[in-house]
NUMARNU-624724 format. One line per field, with one value per residue (C-alpha): x, z, y. Coordinates in nm, 2 decimals, decimal comma, padded with zeros to 4 digits, always signed. Layout:
<dobas>
xx = [X / ...]
zz = [Z / ...]
yy = [Y / ...]
</dobas>
This chain:
<dobas>
xx = [-04,53 / -04,67 / -04,46 / -04,76 / -04,88 / -04,54 / -04,52 / -04,85 / -04,74 / -04,42 / -04,57 / -04,52 / -04,15 / -04,09 / -04,00 / -04,12 / -03,87 / -03,56 / -03,41 / -03,04 / -02,98 / -03,08 / -03,40 / -03,47 / -03,42 / -03,06 / -03,14 / -03,21 / -02,84 / -02,72 / -02,97 / -02,88 / -02,50 / -02,55 / -02,76 / -02,50 / -02,22 / -02,45 / -02,53 / -02,17 / -02,08 / -02,38 / -02,33 / -01,95 / -01,97 / -02,25 / -02,06 / -01,78 / -01,98 / -02,06 / -01,71 / -01,55 / -01,75 / -01,73 / -01,36 / -01,21 / -01,39 / -01,59 / -01,30 / -01,16 / -00,89 / -01,03 / -01,38 / -01,25 / -01,14 / -01,48 / -01,63 / -01,95 / -01,97 / -02,00 / -02,32 / -02,45 / -02,40 / -02,57 / -02,87 / -02,88 / -02,86 / -03,14 / -03,36 / -03,23 / -03,06 / -02,70 / -02,50 / -02,19 / -01,94 / -02,09 / -02,45 / -02,37 / -02,23 / -02,55 / -02,78 / -02,58 / -02,60 / -02,97 / -03,04 / -02,84 / -03,02 / -03,35 / -03,29 / -03,15 / -03,49 / -03,69 / -03,53 / -03,62 / -03,99 / -03,89 / -03,63 / -03,88 / -04,14 / -03,88 / -03,77 / -04,13 / -04,27 / -03,98 / -03,64 / -03,71 / -03,58 / -03,26 / -03,14 / -03,24 / -03,04 / -02,73 / -02,76 / -02,79 / -02,49 / -02,28 / -02,38 / -02,32 / -01,98 / -01,88 / -02,02 / -01,81 / -01,49 / -01,56 / -01,58 / -01,20 / -01,17 / -01,23 / -01,31 / -01,58 / -01,77 / -02,11 / -02,10 / -02,02 / -02,33 / -02,54 / -02,43 / -02,49 / -02,84 / -02,94 / -02,77 / -02,95 / -03,28 / -03,24 / -03,11 / -03,28 / -03,65 / -03,59 / -03,36 / -03,60 / -03,89 / -03,70 / -03,70 / -04,08 / -04,06 / -03,87 / -04,18 / -04,52 / -04,83 / -04,89 / -04,53 / -04,47 / -04,09 / -04,14 / -04,16 / -03,85 / -03,68 / -03,73 / -03,60 / -03,28 / -03,27 / -03,30 / -03,02 / -02,80 / -02,88 / -02,79 / -02,46 / -02,35 / -02,46 / -02,27 / -01,94 / -01,93 / -01,85 / -01,59 / -01,40 / -01,47 / -01,49 / -01,16 / -00,98 / -01,13 / -01,07 / -00,73 / -00,56 / -00,73 / -01,08 / -01,02 / -00,92 / -01,26 / -01,45 / -01,24 / -01,32 / -01,69 / -01,65 / -01,48 / -01,77 / -02,02 / -01,82 / -01,81 / -02,19 / -02,24 / -02,02 / -02,22 / -02,54 / -02,44 / -02,29 / -02,62 / -02,83 / -02,97 / -03,10 / -03,30 / -03,67 / -03,72 / -03,82 / -04,17 / -04,25 / -04,61 / -04,83 / -05,12 / -05,37 / -05,23 / -05,33 / -05,66 / -05,68 / -05,97 / -06,14 / -06,15 / -06,44 / -06,67 / -06,47 / -06,13 / -06,07 / -06,10 / -05,88 / -05,61 / -05,62 / -05,57 / -05,29 / -05,12 / -05,17 / -05,00 / -04,71 / -04,68 / -04,64 / -04,39 / -04,16 / -04,11 / -03,97 / -03,73 / -03,61 / -03,46 / -03,36 / -03,16 / -02,98 / -02,79 / -02,61 / -02,59 / -02,52 / -02,48 / -02,13 / -02,02 / -02,14 / -01,96 / -01,64 / -01,64 / -01,81 / -01,75 / -01,45 / -01,36 / -01,04 / -01,02 / -00,68 / -00,49 / -00,69 / -00,93 / -01,25 / -01,33 / -01,64 / -01,78 / -01,79 / -02,09 / -02,29 / -02,21 / -02,32 / -02,65 / -02,69 / -02,57 / -02,83 / -03,11 / -02,98 / -02,95 / -03,28 / -03,50 / -03,55 / -03,63 / -03,90 / -04,05 / -04,05 / -04,23 / -04,49 / -04,55 / -04,59 / -04,83 / -05,02 / -05,06 / -05,21 / -05,42 / -05,23 / -05,03 / -05,06 / -05,23 / -05,02 / -05,09 / -05,00 / -04,68 / -04,59 / -04,67 / -04,45 / -04,17 / -04,18 / -04,19 / -03,91 / -03,69 / -03,77 / -03,64 / -03,32 / -03,27 / -03,34 / -03,06 / -02,82 / -02,94 / -02,91 / -02,55 / -02,46 / -02,64 / -02,53 / -02,17 / -01,95 / -01,63 / -01,48 / -01,59 / -01,90 / -01,86 / -01,88 / -02,16 / -02,41 / -02,40 / -02,42 / -02,73 / -02,87 / -02,83 / -02,99 / -03,29 / -03,34 / -03,31 / -03,61 / -03,80 / -03,70 / -03,82 / -04,15 / -04,21 / -04,05 / -04,14 / -04,49 / -04,56 / -04,46 / -04,65 / -04,96 / -04,96 / -04,90 / -05,18 / -05,44 / -05,40 / -05,66 / -05,53 / -05,55 / -05,31 / -05,12 / -04,78 / -04,81 / -04,89 / -04,60 / -04,38 / -04,50 / -04,35 / -04,01 / -04,12 / -04,16 / -03,79 / -03,71 / -03,87 / -03,74 / -03,38 / -03,40 / -03,56 / -03,28 / -03,02 / -03,19 / -03,20 / -02,83 / -02,75 / -02,88 / -02,61 / -02,36 / -02,58 / -02,76 / -02,61 / -02,58 / -02,83 / -03,09 / -03,02 / -03,10 / -03,40 / -03,54 / -03,51 / -03,66 / -03,96 / -04,00 / -04,02 / -04,22 / -04,47 / -04,53 / -04,61 / -04,85 / -05,02 / -05,09 / -05,24 / -05,46 / -05,57 / -05,60 / -05,98 / -05,99 / -05,68 / -05,84 / -06,10 / -05,82 / -05,65 / -05,94 / -06,17 / -06,52]
zz = [+05,21 / +05,15 / +05,11 / +05,15 / +05,46 / +05,62 / +05,52 / +05,69 / +06,01 / +06,03 / +05,93 / +06,27 / +06,26 / +05,92 / +05,88 / +05,56 / +05,62 / +05,57 / +05,23 / +05,29 / +04,99 / +04,66 / +04,82 / +04,97 / +05,32 / +05,41 / +05,44 / +05,07 / +05,00 / +05,21 / +05,05 / +04,70 / +04,74 / +04,91 / +04,61 / +04,36 / +04,53 / +04,57 / +04,20 / +04,12 / +04,31 / +04,17 / +03,81 / +03,83 / +03,94 / +03,69 / +03,40 / +03,46 / +03,57 / +03,23 / +03,10 / +03,42 / +03,42 / +03,05 / +03,00 / +03,33 / +03,64 / +03,47 / +03,27 / +03,36 / +03,62 / +03,77 / +03,85 / +04,04 / +04,32 / +04,38 / +04,70 / +04,65 / +04,28 / +04,16 / +04,37 / +04,26 / +03,90 / +03,94 / +04,09 / +03,80 / +03,54 / +03,71 / +03,64 / +03,31 / +03,15 / +03,05 / +03,03 / +02,84 / +03,00 / +02,81 / +02,87 / +03,24 / +03,25 / +03,09 / +03,31 / +03,62 / +03,52 / +03,44 / +03,78 / +03,96 / +03,79 / +03,85 / +04,23 / +04,27 / +04,17 / +04,37 / +04,71 / +04,75 / +04,78 / +05,09 / +05,22 / +05,19 / +05,39 / +05,67 / +05,68 / +05,68 / +05,95 / +06,17 / +06,18 / +06,03 / +05,70 / +05,83 / +05,99 / +05,68 / +05,45 / +05,68 / +05,69 / +05,31 / +05,26 / +05,49 / +05,31 / +04,97 / +05,07 / +05,20 / +04,87 / +04,65 / +04,84 / +04,84 / +04,46 / +04,47 / +04,63 / +04,35 / +04,59 / +04,76 / +04,44 / +04,54 / +04,88 / +04,72 / +04,50 / +04,80 / +05,00 / +04,70 / +04,64 / +05,01 / +05,05 / +04,75 / +04,89 / +05,21 / +05,07 / +04,74 / +04,83 / +05,18 / +05,06 / +04,78 / +05,03 / +05,25 / +04,99 / +05,02 / +05,40 / +05,40 / +05,30 / +05,44 / +05,24 / +04,97 / +04,96 / +04,60 / +04,63 / +04,65 / +04,27 / +04,21 / +04,49 / +04,31 / +03,99 / +04,17 / +04,31 / +03,96 / +03,84 / +04,11 / +03,99 / +03,63 / +03,74 / +03,94 / +03,66 / +03,40 / +03,59 / +03,71 / +03,38 / +03,29 / +03,61 / +03,75 / +03,40 / +03,28 / +03,59 / +03,56 / +03,19 / +03,16 / +03,50 / +03,65 / +03,75 / +04,12 / +04,09 / +03,93 / +04,20 / +04,47 / +04,36 / +04,35 / +04,71 / +04,80 / +04,64 / +04,85 / +05,17 / +05,07 / +05,03 / +05,36 / +05,54 / +05,38 / +05,49 / +05,85 / +05,87 / +05,78 / +05,99 / +06,21 / +05,91 / +05,79 / +05,86 / +06,19 / +06,16 / +06,24 / +06,21 / +06,09 / +06,20 / +06,01 / +06,28 / +06,26 / +05,90 / +05,78 / +05,48 / +05,25 / +05,15 / +04,79 / +04,60 / +04,34 / +04,02 / +04,19 / +04,14 / +03,76 / +03,77 / +03,97 / +03,72 / +03,42 / +03,60 / +03,66 / +03,29 / +03,19 / +03,42 / +03,29 / +02,94 / +03,08 / +03,15 / +02,77 / +02,76 / +03,05 / +02,88 / +02,60 / +02,83 / +03,07 / +02,78 / +02,75 / +03,07 / +02,98 / +02,63 / +02,46 / +02,61 / +02,48 / +02,13 / +02,16 / +02,26 / +01,98 / +01,70 / +01,72 / +01,60 / +01,91 / +01,78 / +01,76 / +01,69 / +01,81 / +02,13 / +02,22 / +02,38 / +02,69 / +02,65 / +02,97 / +02,83 / +02,62 / +02,94 / +03,00 / +02,64 / +02,73 / +03,04 / +02,86 / +02,58 / +02,84 / +03,00 / +02,67 / +02,52 / +02,83 / +02,79 / +02,42 / +02,50 / +02,77 / +02,54 / +02,27 / +02,52 / +02,64 / +02,28 / +02,20 / +02,51 / +02,41 / +02,08 / +02,24 / +02,05 / +02,33 / +02,32 / +02,61 / +02,87 / +02,71 / +02,37 / +02,51 / +02,66 / +02,33 / +02,14 / +02,39 / +02,33 / +01,95 / +01,95 / +02,17 / +01,93 / +01,64 / +01,83 / +01,84 / +01,46 / +01,42 / +01,58 / +01,35 / +01,05 / +01,14 / +01,11 / +00,78 / +00,61 / +00,73 / +00,53 / +00,72 / +00,98 / +01,26 / +01,30 / +01,28 / +01,61 / +01,48 / +01,51 / +01,89 / +01,93 / +01,72 / +01,92 / +02,25 / +02,11 / +01,99 / +02,29 / +02,53 / +02,36 / +02,40 / +02,77 / +02,83 / +02,67 / +02,85 / +03,19 / +03,38 / +03,22 / +03,34 / +03,69 / +03,71 / +03,56 / +03,80 / +04,11 / +04,00 / +03,90 / +04,15 / +04,43 / +04,75 / +04,96 / +04,73 / +04,58 / +04,72 / +04,64 / +04,28 / +04,25 / +04,39 / +04,11 / +03,87 / +04,00 / +03,98 / +03,60 / +03,60 / +03,80 / +03,55 / +03,25 / +03,39 / +03,44 / +03,09 / +02,93 / +03,10 / +02,97 / +02,61 / +02,63 / +02,56 / +02,20 / +02,12 / +02,07 / +01,83 / +01,64 / +01,40 / +01,58 / +01,34 / +01,43 / +01,80 / +01,79 / +01,56 / +01,82 / +02,09 / +01,87 / +01,81 / +02,18 / +02,29 / +01,99 / +02,05 / +02,39 / +02,23 / +01,99 / +02,27 / +02,45 / +02,14 / +02,09 / +02,46 / +02,47 / +02,51 / +02,82 / +02,97 / +02,95 / +03,20 / +03,46 / +03,40 / +03,31 / +03,59 / +03,46]
yy = [+03,42 / +03,77 / +04,08 / +04,31 / +04,14 / +04,17 / +04,53 / +04,61 / +04,44 / +04,65 / +04,98 / +05,13 / +05,05 / +05,21 / +05,57 / +05,74 / +06,02 / +05,80 / +05,90 / +05,85 / +05,62 / +05,79 / +05,92 / +05,58 / +05,42 / +05,35 / +04,99 / +04,97 / +05,05 / +04,76 / +04,52 / +04,64 / +04,60 / +04,27 / +04,15 / +04,28 / +04,08 / +03,78 / +03,78 / +03,83 / +03,52 / +03,32 / +03,41 / +03,39 / +03,03 / +02,95 / +03,10 / +02,84 / +02,54 / +02,37 / +02,43 / +02,31 / +01,99 / +01,90 / +01,98 / +01,90 / +01,76 / +01,48 / +01,35 / +01,00 / +01,02 / +01,35 / +01,24 / +00,94 / +01,18 / +01,33 / +01,20 / +00,98 / +01,07 / +00,71 / +00,66 / +00,99 / +00,91 / +00,58 / +00,75 / +01,00 / +00,73 / +00,54 / +00,84 / +00,97 / +00,67 / +00,62 / +00,94 / +01,02 / +01,27 / +01,56 / +01,45 / +01,40 / +01,76 / +01,91 / +01,71 / +01,82 / +02,18 / +02,15 / +01,99 / +02,26 / +02,54 / +02,38 / +02,33 / +02,68 / +02,81 / +02,54 / +02,59 / +02,96 / +02,84 / +02,65 / +02,90 / +03,18 / +02,98 / +02,91 / +03,27 / +03,40 / +03,16 / +03,04 / +03,21 / +03,55 / +03,69 / +03,85 / +03,53 / +03,34 / +03,57 / +03,54 / +03,16 / +03,16 / +03,38 / +03,16 / +02,85 / +03,00 / +03,13 / +02,78 / +02,63 / +02,86 / +02,79 / +02,42 / +02,44 / +02,50 / +02,15 / +01,89 / +01,61 / +01,82 / +01,91 / +01,75 / +01,91 / +02,24 / +02,22 / +02,12 / +02,42 / +02,65 / +02,52 / +02,54 / +02,88 / +03,02 / +02,89 / +03,07 / +03,40 / +03,47 / +03,50 / +03,65 / +03,92 / +04,02 / +04,04 / +04,27 / +04,54 / +04,57 / +04,57 / +04,89 / +05,09 / +05,16 / +05,07 / +05,34 / +05,46 / +05,55 / +05,48 / +05,10 / +05,05 / +05,25 / +05,06 / +04,73 / +04,89 / +04,99 / +04,63 / +04,49 / +04,71 / +04,57 / +04,22 / +04,31 / +04,48 / +04,17 / +03,94 / +04,14 / +04,17 / +03,81 / +03,63 / +03,90 / +03,86 / +03,51 / +03,36 / +03,51 / +03,40 / +03,05 / +02,99 / +03,16 / +03,11 / +02,81 / +02,70 / +02,74 / +03,10 / +03,18 / +02,99 / +03,14 / +03,50 / +03,41 / +03,30 / +03,63 / +03,82 / +03,63 / +03,71 / +04,08 / +04,07 / +03,90 / +04,16 / +04,44 / +04,29 / +04,23 / +04,58 / +04,73 / +04,50 / +04,77 / +04,95 / +04,65 / +04,58 / +04,40 / +04,04 / +03,93 / +03,56 / +03,52 / +03,24 / +03,08 / +03,21 / +03,56 / +03,61 / +03,72 / +03,50 / +03,55 / +03,22 / +03,12 / +03,28 / +03,11 / +03,07 / +03,09 / +02,72 / +02,76 / +03,06 / +02,88 / +02,59 / +02,82 / +03,00 / +02,67 / +02,58 / +02,90 / +02,83 / +02,48 / +02,62 / +02,87 / +02,57 / +02,54 / +02,90 / +02,82 / +02,51 / +02,72 / +03,01 / +02,80 / +02,63 / +02,96 / +02,86 / +02,49 / +02,35 / +02,69 / +02,76 / +02,42 / +02,53 / +02,86 / +02,69 / +02,44 / +02,63 / +03,00 / +03,19 / +03,39 / +03,54 / +03,92 / +04,09 / +03,79 / +03,77 / +03,49 / +03,59 / +03,37 / +03,16 / +03,30 / +03,65 / +03,56 / +03,54 / +03,90 / +03,99 / +03,83 / +04,05 / +04,36 / +04,30 / +04,30 / +04,62 / +04,80 / +04,69 / +04,71 / +05,09 / +05,04 / +04,78 / +05,00 / +05,30 / +05,09 / +04,97 / +05,33 / +05,46 / +05,18 / +05,25 / +05,61 / +05,50 / +05,22 / +04,96 / +04,80 / +04,42 / +04,24 / +04,07 / +03,73 / +03,85 / +04,00 / +03,66 / +03,48 / +03,73 / +03,67 / +03,30 / +03,34 / +03,59 / +03,37 / +03,09 / +03,30 / +03,36 / +02,98 / +02,98 / +03,24 / +02,99 / +02,72 / +02,95 / +03,03 / +02,66 / +02,62 / +02,95 / +02,97 / +02,74 / +02,82 / +02,59 / +02,83 / +03,04 / +03,41 / +03,60 / +03,81 / +03,52 / +03,47 / +03,85 / +03,86 / +03,56 / +03,75 / +04,06 / +03,87 / +03,65 / +03,94 / +04,10 / +03,77 / +03,75 / +04,11 / +04,04 / +03,71 / +03,67 / +04,00 / +03,99 / +03,64 / +03,71 / +04,04 / +03,88 / +03,59 / +03,80 / +04,04 / +03,78 / +03,50 / +03,48 / +03,65 / +03,34 / +03,15 / +03,44 / +03,36 / +02,99 / +03,06 / +03,31 / +03,04 / +02,81 / +03,06 / +02,95 / +02,59 / +02,64 / +02,74 / +02,43 / +02,20 / +02,39 / +02,37 / +01,99 / +01,94 / +02,16 / +01,94 / +01,62 / +01,77 / +01,85 / +01,49 / +01,53 / +01,78 / +01,50 / +01,30 / +01,58 / +01,84 / +02,17 / +02,33 / +02,06 / +02,10 / +02,47 / +02,42 / +02,17 / +02,44 / +02,70 / +02,47 / +02,39 / +02,76 / +02,87 / +02,59 / +02,75 / +03,08 / +02,91 / +02,73 / +03,05 / +03,20 / +02,89 / +02,90 / +03,28 / +03,27 / +03,04 / +03,20 / +03,54 / +03,41 / +03,38 / +03,71 / +03,95 / +04,03 / +04,09]
</dobas>
């Protein structure tokens, strides 16, 4: 699946004079607002999921009403061993997060080759809306997750690809278009826990899930309304593409890129824990009282997004200043720094448990955690994706970019498996373990920096 290839094929159908939306094609506006609402629904549901499972749905008496769950649990335990209620909750969330990032690889292929990206996005939106509303029906929980996973697979990659299709090759507006698109993601991710999370925690789980479903419906309506402004679909065939054969040395480069992506799974193991065991820790260990008000646990997910939004300009300014002085770190060094910084964020959580002798942990510690880990995320995640897409051989470029999301898949599942240890370890030891996991990834990159440079530096 290649955005650039599709853009070239559609060049005759794209107008470089369309600037109706902030100087960009009108279609970008429809895509951006669709994505904002889709992310609102996605993160709204995800902010509630671990709390919903661990404190309600999986409890005896309630879980008995979920269709086919006993067989599903038996299958899980055959893979991961016996699971307590809380361990089952974290494993489920880890599996869900992992699959949500695995299915876009398949959904993008289907949209690119068979049904077209527009139809794929609409199918995905419908499936996700059904999934969100099914979350309000306890007995249909497994079907709800299935619809959400499949829907995200169809929608996520295809909608992102359509941004690039709006522009001819060489159009300088494309980079800023993706920046606007990223802002839409951040806005949706920031608002979702505040609205869906509050409704779910304070008024009832089903209200939160229902509003997430409404958000997805709004996004779908926006997308369908603007359909005539979107890029036309062109299904590509293998024999239509002029694929360049692998060159001498590409095999070694591919192997080293895959090695880096395997190490990246260690980063995502800690990162996805923010949506998994971390809310359980916040609920049980953090003093959330401010002026007789109790801060909902889900709001901490908004703090995480807000920290990225605030610190991104600071990190970019720092890189620009370092570049002007010829001191900007290499991409591999940035990635390693990101891993180590994220590891230090986990150490901050461990320190809060060790240093704070009160019954509850001060609110300042999770705030510090989010500020630190957002810096680690900004150094690591975008740099990895950019590095892989730029360095991978052209004939397998899309496949290796897809492997970036497979790292999130494995990291999510591993984080779910690690969640079981929260019950048997001291919280400080649990977060020290995660700090060591992600920091070890940073150290591995430094150790292997020499060989990895052969993959990412063209001589």
